[in-house]
PyMOL commands that place a pseudoatom at each C-alpha (Angstrom):
pseudoatom trace, name=CA, resn=MET, resi=1, chain=A, elem=C, hetatm=0, pos=[21.529, 3.997, -2.223]
pseudoatom trace, name=CA, resn=GLN, resi=2, chain=A, elem=C, hetatm=0, pos=[23.977, 3.897, -5.129]
pseudoatom trace, name=CA, resn=ILE, resi=3, chain=A, elem=C, hetatm=0, pos=[24.014, 0.090, -5.039]
pseudoatom trace, name=CA, resn=ILE, resi=4, chain=A, elem=C, hetatm=0, pos=[20.229, 0.061, -5.249]
pseudoatom trace, name=CA, resn=LYS, resi=5, chain=A, elem=C, hetatm=0, pos=[20.220, 2.516, -8.152]
pseudoatom trace, name=CA, resn=ARG, resi=6, chain=A, elem=C, hetatm=0, pos=[22.781, 0.346, -9.969]
pseudoatom trace, name=CA, resn=ARG, resi=7, chain=A, elem=C, hetatm=0, pos=[20.533, -2.693, -9.467]
pseudoatom trace, name=CA, resn=PHE, resi=8, chain=A, elem=C, hetatm=0, pos=[17.582, -0.726, -10.863]
pseudoatom trace, name=CA, resn=PHE, resi=9, chain=A, elem=C, hetatm=0, pos=[19.695, 0.234, -13.858]
pseudoatom trace, name=CA, resn=ALA, resi=10, chain=A, elem=C, hetatm=0, pos=[20.944, -3.335, -14.408]
pseudoatom trace, name=CA, resn=MET, resi=11, chain=A, elem=C, hetatm=0, pos=[17.393, -4.730, -14.373]
pseudoatom trace, name=CA, resn=ARG, resi=12, chain=A, elem=C, hetatm=0, pos=[15.763, -1.921, -16.349]
pseudoatom trace, name=CA, resn=ASN, resi=13, chain=A, elem=C, hetatm=0, pos=[13.195, -2.710, -19.006]
pseudoatom trace, name=CA, resn=GLY, resi=14, chain=A, elem=C, hetatm=0, pos=[12.728, 0.075, -21.523]
pseudoatom trace, name=CA, resn=ILE, resi=15, chain=A, elem=C, hetatm=0, pos=[9.561, -1.372, -23.034]
pseudoatom trace, name=CA, resn=ILE, resi=16, chain=A, elem=C, hetatm=0, pos=[7.779, -1.491, -19.670]
pseudoatom trace, name=CA, resn=ALA, resi=17, chain=A, elem=C, hetatm=0, pos=[9.138, 1.943, -18.740]
pseudoatom trace, name=CA, resn=ASP, resi=18, chain=A, elem=C, hetatm=0, pos=[7.833, 3.459, -21.988]
pseudoatom trace, name=CA, resn=THR, resi=19, chain=A, elem=C, hetatm=0, pos=[4.452, 1.784, -21.518]
pseudoatom trace, name=CA, resn=LEU, resi=20, chain=A, elem=C, hetatm=0, pos=[4.178, 3.177, -17.983]
pseudoatom trace, name=CA, resn=ARG, resi=21, chain=A, elem=C, hetatm=0, pos=[5.114, 6.673, -19.171]
pseudoatom trace, name=CA, resn=LYS, resi=22, chain=A, elem=C, hetatm=0, pos=[2.526, 6.523, -21.955]
pseudoatom trace, name=CA, resn=ALA, resi=23, chain=A, elem=C, hetatm=0, pos=[-0.060, 5.384, -19.393]
pseudoatom trace, name=CA, resn=GLY, resi=24, chain=A, elem=C, hetatm=0, pos=[0.519, 8.664, -17.582]
pseudoatom trace, name=CA, resn=LEU, resi=25, chain=A, elem=C, hetatm=0, pos=[2.828, 7.815, -14.687]
pseudoatom trace, name=CA, resn=ASP, resi=26, chain=A, elem=C, hetatm=0, pos=[4.471, 11.061, -13.710]
pseudoatom trace, name=CA, resn=TYR, resi=27, chain=A, elem=C, hetatm=0, pos=[7.930, 10.042, -12.513]
pseudoatom trace, name=CA, resn=ARG, resi=28, chain=A, elem=C, hetatm=0, pos=[11.130, 11.573, -13.786]
pseudoatom trace, name=CA, resn=MET, resi=29, chain=A, elem=C, hetatm=0, pos=[12.772, 8.134, -13.721]
pseudoatom trace, name=CA, resn=ILE, resi=30, chain=A, elem=C, hetatm=0, pos=[11.031, 4.851, -14.491]
pseudoatom trace, name=CA, resn=PHE, resi=31, chain=A, elem=C, hetatm=0, pos=[13.280, 1.814, -14.820]
pseudoatom trace, name=CA, resn=GLY, resi=32, chain=A, elem=C, hetatm=0, pos=[10.441, -0.519, -15.785]
pseudoatom trace, name=CA, resn=LEU, resi=33, chain=A, elem=C, hetatm=0, pos=[11.088, -3.167, -13.140]
pseudoatom trace, name=CA, resn=ASN, resi=34, chain=A, elem=C, hetatm=0, pos=[8.277, -5.560, -12.303]
pseudoatom trace, name=CA, resn=LEU, resi=35, chain=A, elem=C, hetatm=0, pos=[7.318, -6.314, -8.702]
pseudoatom trace, name=CA, resn=PRO, resi=36, chain=A, elem=C, hetatm=0, pos=[9.209, -9.635, -8.439]
pseudoatom trace, name=CA, resn=GLN, resi=37, chain=A, elem=C, hetatm=0, pos=[12.374, -7.768, -9.443]
pseudoatom trace, name=CA, resn=VAL, resi=38, chain=A, elem=C, hetatm=0, pos=[11.755, -5.098, -6.791]
pseudoatom trace, name=CA, resn=VAL, resi=39, chain=A, elem=C, hetatm=0, pos=[11.131, -7.856, -4.213]
pseudoatom trace, name=CA, resn=GLU, resi=40, chain=A, elem=C, hetatm=0, pos=[14.412, -9.492, -5.275]
pseudoatom trace, name=CA, resn=ILE, resi=41, chain=A, elem=C, hetatm=0, pos=[16.297, -6.232, -4.686]
pseudoatom trace, name=CA, resn=ALA, resi=42, chain=A, elem=C, hetatm=0, pos=[14.552, -5.826, -1.312]
pseudoatom trace, name=CA, resn=GLY, resi=43, chain=A, elem=C, hetatm=0, pos=[15.863, -9.241, -0.297]
pseudoatom trace, name=CA, resn=GLU, resi=44, chain=A, elem=C, hetatm=0, pos=[19.427, -8.102, -0.953]
pseudoatom trace, name=CA, resn=GLN, resi=45, chain=A, elem=C, hetatm=0, pos=[19.258, -4.861, 1.040]
pseudoatom trace, name=CA, resn=PRO, resi=46, chain=A, elem=C, hetatm=0, pos=[19.338, -4.063, 4.747]
pseudoatom trace, name=CA, resn=HIS, resi=47, chain=A, elem=C, hetatm=0, pos=[15.892, -3.444, 6.209]
pseudoatom trace, name=CA, resn=GLU, resi=48, chain=A, elem=C, hetatm=0, pos=[16.513, -0.110, 7.901]
pseudoatom trace, name=CA, resn=PRO, resi=49, chain=A, elem=C, hetatm=0, pos=[14.236, 2.862, 8.514]
pseudoatom trace, name=CA, resn=ALA, resi=50, chain=A, elem=C, hetatm=0, pos=[16.829, 5.389, 7.314]
pseudoatom trace, name=CA, resn=LEU, resi=51, chain=A, elem=C, hetatm=0, pos=[17.310, 3.655, 3.962]
pseudoatom trace, name=CA, resn=ALA, resi=52, chain=A, elem=C, hetatm=0, pos=[13.555, 3.198, 3.520]
pseudoatom trace, name=CA, resn=GLU, resi=53, chain=A, elem=C, hetatm=0, pos=[12.963, 6.896, 4.292]
pseudoatom trace, name=CA, resn=GLU, resi=54, chain=A, elem=C, hetatm=0, pos=[15.629, 7.908, 1.791]
pseudoatom trace, name=CA, resn=LEU, resi=55, chain=A, elem=C, hetatm=0, pos=[13.970, 5.800, -0.900]
pseudoatom trace, name=CA, resn=TRP, resi=56, chain=A, elem=C, hetatm=0, pos=[10.496, 7.109, 0.031]
pseudoatom trace, name=CA, resn=ALA, resi=57, chain=A, elem=C, hetatm=0, pos=[11.782, 10.680, -0.265]
pseudoatom trace, name=CA, resn=ASP, resi=58, chain=A, elem=C, hetatm=0, pos=[12.941, 9.945, -3.833]
pseudoatom trace, name=CA, resn=ARG, resi=59, chain=A, elem=C, hetatm=0, pos=[9.599, 10.858, -5.401]
pseudoatom trace, name=CA, resn=ARG, resi=60, chain=A, elem=C, hetatm=0, pos=[11.210, 11.131, -8.826]
pseudoatom trace, name=CA, resn=THR, resi=61, chain=A, elem=C, hetatm=0, pos=[11.834, 7.384, -9.158]
pseudoatom trace, name=CA, resn=ARG, resi=62, chain=A, elem=C, hetatm=0, pos=[9.008, 4.836, -9.387]
pseudoatom trace, name=CA, resn=GLU, resi=63, chain=A, elem=C, hetatm=0, pos=[11.087, 1.905, -8.192]
pseudoatom trace, name=CA, resn=SER, resi=64, chain=A, elem=C, hetatm=0, pos=[12.339, 3.818, -5.126]
pseudoatom trace, name=CA, resn=MET, resi=65, chain=A, elem=C, hetatm=0, pos=[8.732, 4.403, -4.042]
pseudoatom trace, name=CA, resn=LEU, resi=66, chain=A, elem=C, hetatm=0, pos=[7.945, 0.700, -4.529]
pseudoatom trace, name=CA, resn=LEU, resi=67, chain=A, elem=C, hetatm=0, pos=[11.039, -0.535, -2.690]
pseudoatom trace, name=CA, resn=ALA, resi=68, chain=A, elem=C, hetatm=0, pos=[10.759, 1.745, 0.355]
pseudoatom trace, name=CA, resn=PRO, resi=69, chain=A, elem=C, hetatm=0, pos=[7.813, -0.090, 2.031]
pseudoatom trace, name=CA, resn=MET, resi=70, chain=A, elem=C, hetatm=0, pos=[9.618, -3.384, 1.551]
pseudoatom trace, name=CA, resn=LEU, resi=71, chain=A, elem=C, hetatm=0, pos=[12.675, -2.166, 3.477]
pseudoatom trace, name=CA, resn=TYR, resi=72, chain=A, elem=C, hetatm=0, pos=[11.029, -0.411, 6.431]
pseudoatom trace, name=CA, resn=PRO, resi=73, chain=A, elem=C, hetatm=0, pos=[10.823, -2.832, 9.391]
pseudoatom trace, name=CA, resn=HIS, resi=74, chain=A, elem=C, hetatm=0, pos=[7.155, -2.695, 10.384]
pseudoatom trace, name=CA, resn=ALA, resi=75, chain=A, elem=C, hetatm=0, pos=[7.949, -3.113, 14.090]
pseudoatom trace, name=CA, resn=GLU, resi=76, chain=A, elem=C, hetatm=0, pos=[10.003, 0.096, 13.937]
pseudoatom trace, name=CA, resn=MET, resi=77, chain=A, elem=C, hetatm=0, pos=[7.425, 2.226, 12.131]
pseudoatom trace, name=CA, resn=ASP, resi=78, chain=A, elem=C, hetatm=0, pos=[5.667, 4.639, 14.466]
pseudoatom trace, name=CA, resn=GLY, resi=79, chain=A, elem=C, hetatm=0, pos=[2.105, 5.817, 13.964]
pseudoatom trace, name=CA, resn=ALA, resi=80, chain=A, elem=C, hetatm=0, pos=[3.035, 9.299, 12.761]
pseudoatom trace, name=CA, resn=THR, resi=81, chain=A, elem=C, hetatm=0, pos=[5.353, 7.939, 10.065]
pseudoatom trace, name=CA, resn=ALA, resi=82, chain=A, elem=C, hetatm=0, pos=[2.785, 5.356, 8.970]
pseudoatom trace, name=CA, resn=ARG, resi=83, chain=A, elem=C, hetatm=0, pos=[0.086, 8.038, 8.678]
pseudoatom trace, name=CA, resn=ARG, resi=84, chain=A, elem=C, hetatm=0, pos=[2.443, 10.289, 6.719]
pseudoatom trace, name=CA, resn=TRP, resi=85, chain=A, elem=C, hetatm=0, pos=[3.325, 7.526, 4.257]
pseudoatom trace, name=CA, resn=LEU, resi=86, chain=A, elem=C, hetatm=0, pos=[-0.346, 6.603, 3.850]
pseudoatom trace, name=CA, resn=ALA, resi=87, chain=A, elem=C, hetatm=0, pos=[-1.182, 10.229, 3.050]
pseudoatom trace, name=CA, resn=GLU, resi=88, chain=A, elem=C, hetatm=0, pos=[1.767, 10.595, 0.648]
pseudoatom trace, name=CA, resn=ALA, resi=89, chain=A, elem=C, hetatm=0, pos=[1.228, 7.519, -1.546]
pseudoatom trace, name=CA, resn=PRO, resi=90, chain=A, elem=C, hetatm=0, pos=[1.369, 9.027, -5.053]
pseudoatom trace, name=CA, resn=THR, resi=91, chain=A, elem=C, hetatm=0, pos=[-0.131, 6.245, -7.184]
pseudoatom trace, name=CA, resn=VAL, resi=92, chain=A, elem=C, hetatm=0, pos=[-2.378, 3.193, -6.967]
pseudoatom trace, name=CA, resn=GLU, resi=93, chain=A, elem=C, hetatm=0, pos=[0.618, 0.933, -7.507]
pseudoatom trace, name=CA, resn=VAL, resi=94, chain=A, elem=C, hetatm=0, pos=[2.598, 2.469, -4.647]
pseudoatom trace, name=CA, resn=ALA, resi=95, chain=A, elem=C, hetatm=0, pos=[-0.466, 2.478, -2.373]
pseudoatom trace, name=CA, resn=ASP, resi=96, chain=A, elem=C, hetatm=0, pos=[-1.082, -1.216, -3.034]
pseudoatom trace, name=CA, resn=VAL, resi=97, chain=A, elem=C, hetatm=0, pos=[2.524, -2.180, -2.265]
pseudoatom trace, name=CA, resn=LEU, resi=98, chain=A, elem=C, hetatm=0, pos=[2.601, 0.103, 0.787]
pseudoatom trace, name=CA, resn=CYS, resi=99, chain=A, elem=C, hetatm=0, pos=[-0.475, -1.536, 2.290]
pseudoatom trace, name=CA, resn=LEU, resi=100, chain=A, elem=C, hetatm=0, pos=[0.517, -5.103, 1.436]
pseudoatom trace, name=CA, resn=LYS, resi=101, chain=A, elem=C, hetatm=0, pos=[4.169, -4.981, 2.415]
pseudoatom trace, name=CA, resn=LEU, resi=102, chain=A, elem=C, hetatm=0, pos=[4.114, -2.575, 5.352]
pseudoatom trace, name=CA, resn=LEU, resi=103, chain=A, elem=C, hetatm=0, pos=[1.059, -0.795, 6.709]
pseudoatom trace, name=CA, resn=ARG, resi=104, chain=A, elem=C, hetatm=0, pos=[-1.092, -3.862, 7.362]
pseudoatom trace, name=CA, resn=ASN, resi=105, chain=A, elem=C, hetatm=0, pos=[1.595, -5.023, 9.820]
pseudoatom trace, name=CA, resn=VAL, resi=106, chain=A, elem=C, hetatm=0, pos=[1.873, -1.734, 11.737]
pseudoatom trace, name=CA, resn=ASP, resi=107, chain=A, elem=C, hetatm=0, pos=[0.217, -1.390, 15.149]
pseudoatom trace, name=CA, resn=GLY, resi=108, chain=A, elem=C, hetatm=0, pos=[-2.969, 0.657, 14.936]
pseudoatom trace, name=CA, resn=ALA, resi=109, chain=A, elem=C, hetatm=0, pos=[-3.385, 0.071, 11.200]
pseudoatom trace, name=CA, resn=PHE, resi=110, chain=A, elem=C, hetatm=0, pos=[-7.187, -0.107, 11.342]
pseudoatom trace, name=CA, resn=ASP, resi=111, chain=A, elem=C, hetatm=0, pos=[-7.510, 3.155, 13.265]
pseudoatom trace, name=CA, resn=MET, resi=112, chain=A, elem=C, hetatm=0, pos=[-5.102, 4.776, 10.822]
pseudoatom trace, name=CA, resn=ALA, resi=113, chain=A, elem=C, hetatm=0, pos=[-7.235, 3.614, 7.879]
pseudoatom trace, name=CA, resn=VAL, resi=114, chain=A, elem=C, hetatm=0, pos=[-10.423, 4.882, 9.543]
pseudoatom trace, name=CA, resn=ASP, resi=115, chain=A, elem=C, hetatm=0, pos=[-8.863, 8.298, 10.132]
pseudoatom trace, name=CA, resn=ALA, resi=116, chain=A, elem=C, hetatm=0, pos=[-7.667, 8.498, 6.520]
pseudoatom trace, name=CA, resn=MET, resi=117, chain=A, elem=C, hetatm=0, pos=[-11.195, 7.898, 5.211]
pseudoatom trace, name=CA, resn=THR, resi=118, chain=A, elem=C, hetatm=0, pos=[-12.013, 11.526, 6.036]
pseudoatom trace, name=CA, resn=ALA, resi=119, chain=A, elem=C, hetatm=0, pos=[-9.271, 12.886, 3.770]
pseudoatom trace, name=CA, resn=ASP, resi=120, chain=A, elem=C, hetatm=0, pos=[-10.135, 15.202, 0.897]
pseudoatom trace, name=CA, resn=ARG, resi=121, chain=A, elem=C, hetatm=0, pos=[-7.483, 13.581, -1.312]
pseudoatom trace, name=CA, resn=ASP, resi=122, chain=A, elem=C, hetatm=0, pos=[-8.886, 10.668, -3.321]
pseudoatom trace, name=CA, resn=MET, resi=123, chain=A, elem=C, hetatm=0, pos=[-5.573, 8.785, -3.292]
pseudoatom trace, name=CA, resn=THR, resi=124, chain=A, elem=C, hetatm=0, pos=[-5.447, 8.909, 0.516]
pseudoatom trace, name=CA, resn=ARG, resi=125, chain=A, elem=C, hetatm=0, pos=[-8.935, 7.415, 0.769]
pseudoatom trace, name=CA, resn=TYR, resi=126, chain=A, elem=C, hetatm=0, pos=[-7.976, 4.805, -1.855]
pseudoatom trace, name=CA, resn=THR, resi=127, chain=A, elem=C, hetatm=0, pos=[-4.964, 3.846, 0.263]
pseudoatom trace, name=CA, resn=ALA, resi=128, chain=A, elem=C, hetatm=0, pos=[-7.147, 3.636, 3.386]
pseudoatom trace, name=CA, resn=LEU, resi=129, chain=A, elem=C, hetatm=0, pos=[-9.572, 1.301, 1.590]
pseudoatom trace, name=CA, resn=ARG, resi=130, chain=A, elem=C, hetatm=0, pos=[-6.709, -0.874, 0.335]
pseudoatom trace, name=CA, resn=LEU, resi=131, chain=A, elem=C, hetatm=0, pos=[-5.359, -1.024, 3.879]
pseudoatom trace, name=CA, resn=MET, resi=132, chain=A, elem=C, hetatm=0, pos=[-8.777, -2.112, 5.151]
pseudoatom trace, name=CA, resn=PHE, resi=133, chain=A, elem=C, hetatm=0, pos=[-8.889, -4.768, 2.425]
pseudoatom trace, name=CA, resn=ASN, resi=134, chain=A, elem=C, hetatm=0, pos=[-5.426, -6.016, 3.426]
pseudoatom trace, name=CA, resn=LEU, resi=135, chain=A, elem=C, hetatm=0, pos=[-6.419, -6.116, 7.100]
pseudoatom trace, name=CA, resn=LEU, resi=136, chain=A, elem=C, hetatm=0, pos=[-9.561, -8.069, 6.263]
pseudoatom trace, name=CA, resn=THR, resi=137, chain=A, elem=C, hetatm=0, pos=[-7.520, -10.565, 4.265]
pseudoatom trace, name=CA, resn=LEU, resi=138, chain=A, elem=C, hetatm=0, pos=[-4.936, -10.803, 7.058]
pseudoatom trace, name=CA, resn=ALA, resi=139, chain=A, elem=C, hetatm=0, pos=[-7.665, -11.389, 9.677]
pseudoatom trace, name=CA, resn=GLN, resi=140, chain=A, elem=C, hetatm=0, pos=[-8.610, -14.584, 7.829]
pseudoatom trace, name=CA, resn=THR, resi=141, chain=A, elem=C, hetatm=0, pos=[-5.146, -16.114, 8.333]
pseudoatom trace, name=CA, resn=PRO, resi=142, chain=A, elem=C, hetatm=0, pos=[-3.496, -17.660, 11.405]
pseudoatom trace, name=CA, resn=ALA, resi=143, chain=A, elem=C, hetatm=0, pos=[-0.960, -14.795, 11.412]
pseudoatom trace, name=CA, resn=GLY, resi=144, chain=A, elem=C, hetatm=0, pos=[-3.783, -12.270, 11.485]
pseudoatom trace, name=CA, resn=ARG, resi=145, chain=A, elem=C, hetatm=0, pos=[-5.528, -14.008, 14.334]
pseudoatom trace, name=CA, resn=ASP, resi=146, chain=A, elem=C, hetatm=0, pos=[-2.244, -14.016, 16.253]
pseudoatom trace, name=CA, resn=SER, resi=147, chain=A, elem=C, hetatm=0, pos=[-1.686, -10.307, 15.534]
pseudoatom trace, name=CA, resn=GLY, resi=148, chain=A, elem=C, hetatm=0, pos=[-4.559, -9.129, 17.676]
pseudoatom trace, name=CA, resn=LEU, resi=149, chain=A, elem=C, hetatm=0, pos=[-6.884, -8.266, 14.815]
pseudoatom trace, name=CA, resn=PRO, resi=150, chain=A, elem=C, hetatm=0, pos=[-10.578, -8.897, 15.470]
pseudoatom trace, name=CA, resn=GLU, resi=151, chain=A, elem=C, hetatm=0, pos=[-12.190, -11.959, 13.904]
pseudoatom trace, name=CA, resn=ALA, resi=152, chain=A, elem=C, hetatm=0, pos=[-12.646, -11.511, 10.155]
pseudoatom trace, name=CA, resn=LYS, resi=153, chain=A, elem=C, hetatm=0, pos=[-16.436, -11.258, 10.416]
pseudoatom trace, name=CA, resn=GLU, resi=154, chain=A, elem=C, hetatm=0, pos=[-16.251, -8.636, 13.183]
pseudoatom trace, name=CA, resn=LEU, resi=155, chain=A, elem=C, hetatm=0, pos=[-13.678, -6.648, 11.217]
pseudoatom trace, name=CA, resn=ALA, resi=156, chain=A, elem=C, hetatm=0, pos=[-15.828, -6.898, 8.077]
pseudoatom trace, name=CA, resn=LEU, resi=157, chain=A, elem=C, hetatm=0, pos=[-18.783, -5.392, 9.941]
pseudoatom trace, name=CA, resn=ALA, resi=158, chain=A, elem=C, hetatm=0, pos=[-16.570, -2.564, 11.226]
pseudoatom trace, name=CA, resn=ILE, resi=159, chain=A, elem=C, hetatm=0, pos=[-15.286, -1.825, 7.701]
pseudoatom trace, name=CA, resn=ARG, resi=160, chain=A, elem=C, hetatm=0, pos=[-18.665, -1.995, 5.928]
pseudoatom trace, name=CA, resn=PRO, resi=161, chain=A, elem=C, hetatm=0, pos=[-19.875, 1.572, 6.737]
pseudoatom trace, name=CA, resn=PHE, resi=162, chain=A, elem=C, hetatm=0, pos=[-16.669, 3.091, 5.365]
pseudoatom trace, name=CA, resn=ALA, resi=163, chain=A, elem=C, hetatm=0, pos=[-16.849, 1.111, 2.122]
pseudoatom trace, name=CA, resn=GLU, resi=164, chain=A, elem=C, hetatm=0, pos=[-20.548, 1.923, 1.702]
pseudoatom trace, name=CA, resn=ALA, resi=165, chain=A, elem=C, hetatm=0, pos=[-19.956, 5.631, 2.291]
pseudoatom trace, name=CA, resn=GLU, resi=166, chain=A, elem=C, hetatm=0, pos=[-17.090, 5.708, -0.201]
pseudoatom trace, name=CA, resn=ARG, resi=167, chain=A, elem=C, hetatm=0, pos=[-19.124, 3.857, -2.816]
pseudoatom trace, name=CA, resn=LYS, resi=168, chain=A, elem=C, hetatm=0, pos=[-21.762, 6.596, -2.582]
pseudoatom trace, name=CA, resn=VAL, resi=169, chain=A, elem=C, hetatm=0, pos=[-19.122, 9.272, -3.300]
pseudoatom trace, name=CA, resn=GLU, resi=170, chain=A, elem=C, hetatm=0, pos=[-18.837, 7.789, -6.803]
pseudoatom trace, name=CA, resn=CYS, resi=171, chain=A, elem=C, hetatm=0, pos=[-15.159, 8.637, -7.097]
pseudoatom trace, name=CA, resn=ARG, resi=172, chain=A, elem=C, hetatm=0, pos=[-13.560, 6.956, -10.138]
pseudoatom trace, name=CA, resn=LEU, resi=173, chain=A, elem=C, hetatm=0, pos=[-10.498, 6.034, -8.078]
pseudoatom trace, name=CA, resn=THR, resi=174, chain=A, elem=C, hetatm=0, pos=[-12.109, 4.734, -4.899]
pseudoatom trace, name=CA, resn=ALA, resi=175, chain=A, elem=C, hetatm=0, pos=[-15.432, 3.275, -6.094]
pseudoatom trace, name=CA, resn=PRO, resi=176, chain=A, elem=C, hetatm=0, pos=[-13.970, 0.074, -7.593]
pseudoatom trace, name=CA, resn=VAL, resi=177, chain=A, elem=C, hetatm=0, pos=[-12.032, -0.836, -4.455]
pseudoatom trace, name=CA, resn=ALA, resi=178, chain=A, elem=C, hetatm=0, pos=[-15.038, 0.066, -2.272]
pseudoatom trace, name=CA, resn=MET, resi=179, chain=A, elem=C, hetatm=0, pos=[-17.176, -2.317, -4.350]
pseudoatom trace, name=CA, resn=GLN, resi=180, chain=A, elem=C, hetatm=0, pos=[-14.571, -5.100, -4.119]
pseudoatom trace, name=CA, resn=LEU, resi=181, chain=A, elem=C, hetatm=0, pos=[-14.401, -4.584, -0.388]
pseudoatom trace, name=CA, resn=LEU, resi=182, chain=A, elem=C, hetatm=0, pos=[-18.190, -4.745, -0.077]
pseudoatom trace, name=CA, resn=ASP, resi=183, chain=A, elem=C, hetatm=0, pos=[-18.241, -7.963, -2.115]
pseudoatom trace, name=CA, resn=GLU, resi=184, chain=A, elem=C, hetatm=0, pos=[-15.661, -9.494, 0.234]
pseudoatom trace, name=CA, resn=ILE, resi=185, chain=A, elem=C, hetatm=0, pos=[-17.620, -8.319, 3.269]
pseudoatom trace, name=CA, resn=GLU, resi=186, chain=A, elem=C, hetatm=0, pos=[-20.810, -9.831, 1.886]
pseudoatom trace, name=CA, resn=PHE, resi=187, chain=A, elem=C, hetatm=0, pos=[-19.030, -13.136, 1.333]
pseudoatom trace, name=CA, resn=LEU, resi=188, chain=A, elem=C, hetatm=0, pos=[-17.593, -13.159, 4.875]
pseudoatom trace, name=CA, resn=THR, resi=189, chain=A, elem=C, hetatm=0, pos=[-20.827, -12.220, 6.589]
pseudoatom trace, name=CA, resn=GLU, resi=190, chain=A, elem=C, hetatm=0, pos=[-23.179, -14.605, 4.747]
pseudoatom trace, name=CA, resn=GLU, resi=191, chain=A, elem=C, hetatm=0, pos=[-24.928, -16.917, 7.106]
for i in range(1, 191): cmd.bond("trace and resi %d" % i, "trace and resi %d" % (i + 1))
show_as sticks, trace
zoom trace
């Protein structure tokens, strides 16, 4: 963990950190790293559940929350842990990285996203929608077809009611991603 923190410190960008603070990010520590830098650090570290959990528990540091999903081996993540992380995502940025780098590759990801759509917390529903979007994108690739996901069109039809329902909620956080998801679904299901 100390090696990782030293890497964060060595790559810090005060201008980006100040901009993120002024934008309202509520972390005690923001190093101002961009995603390629976080990915670079992830490539240098062991991919172990214990290390990923330790980083995820460090809610005070933005970069720890971004790095954690990159270090957790998706084959080792159980459903309860995946659901907990989905429910705990603190920001849009963390939710996006969590879904892209980890949750979309976890067994039962679609069912997990469906269950999370009933959450009272807007950020949890946002994360569920982003996970659905990532699954839909993955289903259109050879890797997605090999992963046991339904065909993209079938998955799109299964996702549609959730995106439509969330769009009707008119939540500032979730409405834009629900609309993007519906646009993608419309594109995939055109005949």
